[in-house]
C-alpha positions in Angstrom: 89.2 128.9 110.6 86.7 131.9 109.6 85.1 133.1 106.6 83.7 137.2 105.6 83.2 138.3 102.3 84.4 142.1 103.2 84.1 144.1 100.2 87.4 146.4 99.1 87.3 149.4 97.1 89.2 147.0 93.9 86.6 145.0 93.6 85.5 147.5 90.6 89.0 146.4 89.3 87.4 142.8 89.4 87.7 141.7 85.1 84.3 140.2 84.7 86.6 137.4 82.7 88.0 136.5 86.1 84.8 136.7 87.7 83.0 134.2 85.3 85.3 131.8 85.5 84.3 128.5 86.7 87.8 128.2 88.2 87.0 131.6 90.0 83.6 130.2 91.3 85.2 126.6 92.6 87.5 128.6 94.4 85.7 131.1 96.5 82.7 128.0 96.8 85.5 125.8 98.6 87.3 128.5 100.7 84.1 130.0 101.6 83.2 126.2 102.9 83.4 125.1 106.5 85.5 123.1 106.0 87.4 124.4 103.4 88.1 122.5 100.0 89.7 123.1 96.9 88.7 120.6 93.5 92.2 118.5 93.3 91.4 119.2 89.2 92.9 122.4 89.3 96.5 121.5 90.5 97.1 120.7 86.9 98.5 124.0 84.7 101.5 123.9 83.4 103.5 124.2 86.6 101.8 121.3 88.0 102.0 119.3 84.8 105.8 119.5 85.1 105.2 118.4 88.9 103.5 115.4 88.4 106.0 114.3 85.9 108.4 114.8 88.1 106.3 112.6 90.7 105.8 109.9 88.2 109.9 109.3 88.4 110.6 109.5 91.7 111.7 106.2 93.0 108.8 106.0 95.5 106.2 106.5 93.5 105.3 102.5 92.3 102.7 103.0 90.6 104.2 104.1 87.5 106.3 101.7 87.2 104.0 98.7 87.7 101.8 100.5 84.4 104.7 100.6 82.6 105.9 96.9 83.2 102.2 96.0 82.4 102.6 98.2 78.9 105.6 96.5 77.9 105.1 93.1 78.7 101.5 92.7 78.0 101.4 95.1 74.9 100.1 91.9 72.7 97.5 90.3 75.2 96.1 94.1 75.6 96.1 94.7 71.3 94.3 91.9 71.0 91.6 92.0 74.0 91.2 95.6 72.1 91.5 94.7 68.6 88.4 92.2 69.2 86.3 92.0 66.1 88.3 93.6 64.1 86.1 96.9 63.6 87.4 99.9 63.5 87.3 102.1 67.1 87.8 105.5 69.4 90.5 104.6 71.9 89.8 107.0 74.7 91.6 107.9 78.0 90.5 109.5 80.5 93.7 111.7 82.1 95.9 110.7 79.7 98.8 112.5 81.3 101.6 112.5 78.7 100.2 109.3 77.4 103.9 107.9 78.3 102.7 104.4 79.1 99.7 104.4 76.6 102.3 105.2 73.7 103.5 101.3 74.1 100.0 100.3 73.2 99.2 102.5 70.4 102.3 101.7 68.5 101.9 98.0 68.8 98.1 99.1 67.2 99.6 100.8 64.8 102.3 98.1 63.5 99.6 96.1 63.2 97.6 98.0 60.7 94.6 98.7 63.5 92.4 101.7 62.1 91.7 103.7 65.5 91.4 107.0 66.5 92.9 107.9 69.9 91.0 110.6 71.9 93.0 111.2 75.0 90.9 113.5 77.8 92.9 115.4 80.4 91.8 118.5 82.5 95.2 120.0 82.2 95.1 122.0 78.3 98.7 122.0 78.5 99.0 118.2 78.5 96.2 117.9 75.5 98.1 120.5 73.4 101.5 118.2 74.3 99.7 115.4 72.7 98.2 116.8 69.9 102.1 118.0 68.9 104.2 115.5 69.3 102.1 112.7 69.2 102.0 112.6 65.4 105.5 113.3 65.6 106.4 110.0 67.5 104.4 107.7 66.3 103.5 108.3 62.8 100.2 107.2 60.9 98.2 107.9 64.6 94.8 109.4 64.3 94.3 111.6 67.4 91.7 114.2 68.6 92.8 115.6 72.2 89.8 116.8 74.0 90.6 119.2 77.2 88.4 119.2 80.3 86.4 117.4 83.0 86.7 113.4 82.4 82.6 113.0 82.1 81.8 116.3 79.7 84.7 115.6 77.5 83.6 111.7 77.3 79.7 112.8 76.4 81.8 115.0 73.7 84.0 112.4 72.7 80.9 109.5 72.4 78.4 111.8 70.5 81.1 112.4 67.9 81.3 109.1 66.6 79.6 105.8 65.9 82.7 103.7 66.4 82.9 101.1 69.1 84.1 102.8 72.0 87.4 101.5 73.9 87.6 103.8 77.0 90.5 103.5 79.4 90.8 105.1 82.7 94.3 103.9 84.1 96.2 104.4 87.1 94.5 104.2 90.8 92.2 107.1 91.0 89.3 104.8 91.3 90.7 103.9 94.6 90.6 107.4 95.8 86.8 108.2 95.0 84.2 106.3 98.4 82.3 103.7 97.7 79.5 106.4 96.7 81.6 108.3 94.3 83.0 105.4 92.8 79.7 103.8 92.1 78.4 107.2 90.4 81.3 108.0 88.5 80.9 104.6 87.3 77.2 104.7 86.3 78.0 108.3 84.6 80.4 106.1 82.5 78.2 103.6 81.7 75.5 105.7 79.9 78.2 106.8 77.4 78.8 103.0 76.5 76.9 100.8 74.1 76.8 97.3 73.3 80.4 95.8 72.3 82.1 98.9 73.9 85.2 98.1 76.4 86.2 99.7 79.7 89.4 98.6 81.0 89.9 100.8 84.8 93.2 100.1 87.1 92.5 99.8 90.6 96.4 99.5 93.1 96.3 96.1 95.4 96.2 96.8 98.9 99.6 96.5 100.6 102.1 98.0 103.2 100.4 101.2 104.3 103.8 102.7 104.3 104.8 101.9 100.7 101.3 103.6 99.4 101.9 106.7 102.2 105.5 107.3 101.1 104.2 107.2 97.2 102.3 110.3 98.1 105.1 112.0 100.5 108.0 111.9 98.7 111.5 112.9 100.3 112.7 115.2 97.7 109.0 117.1 98.5 107.9 117.0 94.9 104.4 116.2 96.1 104.2 118.7 98.4 105.1 121.5 95.7 102.8 119.9 93.7 100.2 120.8 96.2 101.3 123.7 96.7 101.5 125.0 93.5 97.6 125.1 94.0 98.0 128.0 95.9 100.3 129.5 93.5 98.0 129.2 91.0 95.3 130.7 92.8 98.1 133.9 93.4 98.6 133.9 89.5 95.1 133.7 87.5 92.7 135.3 90.9 95.0 137.8 91.9 95.3 136.3 95.4 97.9 137.0 98.1 98.9 133.6 99.2 101.8 133.0 101.1 102.8 129.5 100.8 105.4 129.3 103.6 102.2 129.5 105.9 100.9 125.9 104.9 102.8 122.4 104.9 101.4 119.2 102.8 100.2 116.5 104.7 99.3 113.5 103.5 97.2 110.6 104.7 96.5 106.9 103.8 93.4 104.8 104.9 94.3 101.4 104.9 90.3 100.5 105.4 89.2 102.3 102.7 92.4 102.5 100.5 92.1 106.4 99.7 94.9 108.4 100.1 93.9 112.3 100.9 96.1 115.3 100.8 95.9 118.4 103.3 97.0 121.8 103.0 97.8 122.5 106.6 97.8 126.4 107.5 100.5 127.0 109.9 99.3 130.1 111.5 96.0 132.5 111.7 96.0 135.1 108.8 94.0 136.2 105.7 94.1 136.1 102.8 92.8 138.4 100.2 91.3 136.8 97.3 90.4 140.0 94.7 87.8 141.5 96.5 87.5 139.2 99.2 88.9 138.0 102.7 89.1 134.8 103.8 90.4 134.0 107.4 92.9 130.7 107.7 
């Protein structure tokens, strides 16, 4: 694959707002690289959020069932561990999504009269808006502040804005998809925001049959495929590109040695894609 930054007369129509967005800069940087890449955080627009919720409900996606079992059957034990000395705290969740699992714990803490503030962090503004509007209705009495943005940036903001003890959740198994160096750097960055008495709960998947894990990221109904291809649709919608997603396929892999799942968008034919005033060759 190769790349050229050929200019078009339409370059003048590129609005300053689009050109200065982080999304535009990240996409052009990633697609100009060799090999090409796209940051996974951009999967989560409104359409991507809906598709991801479908993935979590698919029969192959076992992590959701496992976490739901933990939060329904061990909710009391989790609450006791978090309450600890009984002082007020901020419950900060990285990648909260729709908080379908965490809500069991939130309700348990509220029922016991525990004073805390829930601060869900998510890269999807759509999900943060959903949580801000629905949780006060479904969990009366909850104090919350949803934060939209990158995990570490929003974590620093949440930490700086309060002197309360922090209880930090990083659920799912995202840590397992980082390489050792990346996971170490991520944990060190988190550590800089924590103080004595703060808590951190990280979810990690166990090694198991590789076929079971791979199936969770390659469901038979093709929801995960649609989720990944939606990133190209989002680039079309928001950045004026002309990706034809029929020219791309979804290819997931799982490495039993590292324990990491990876997804690729594979180009099926050589063709150009126009991204506003640039042409990228696939």
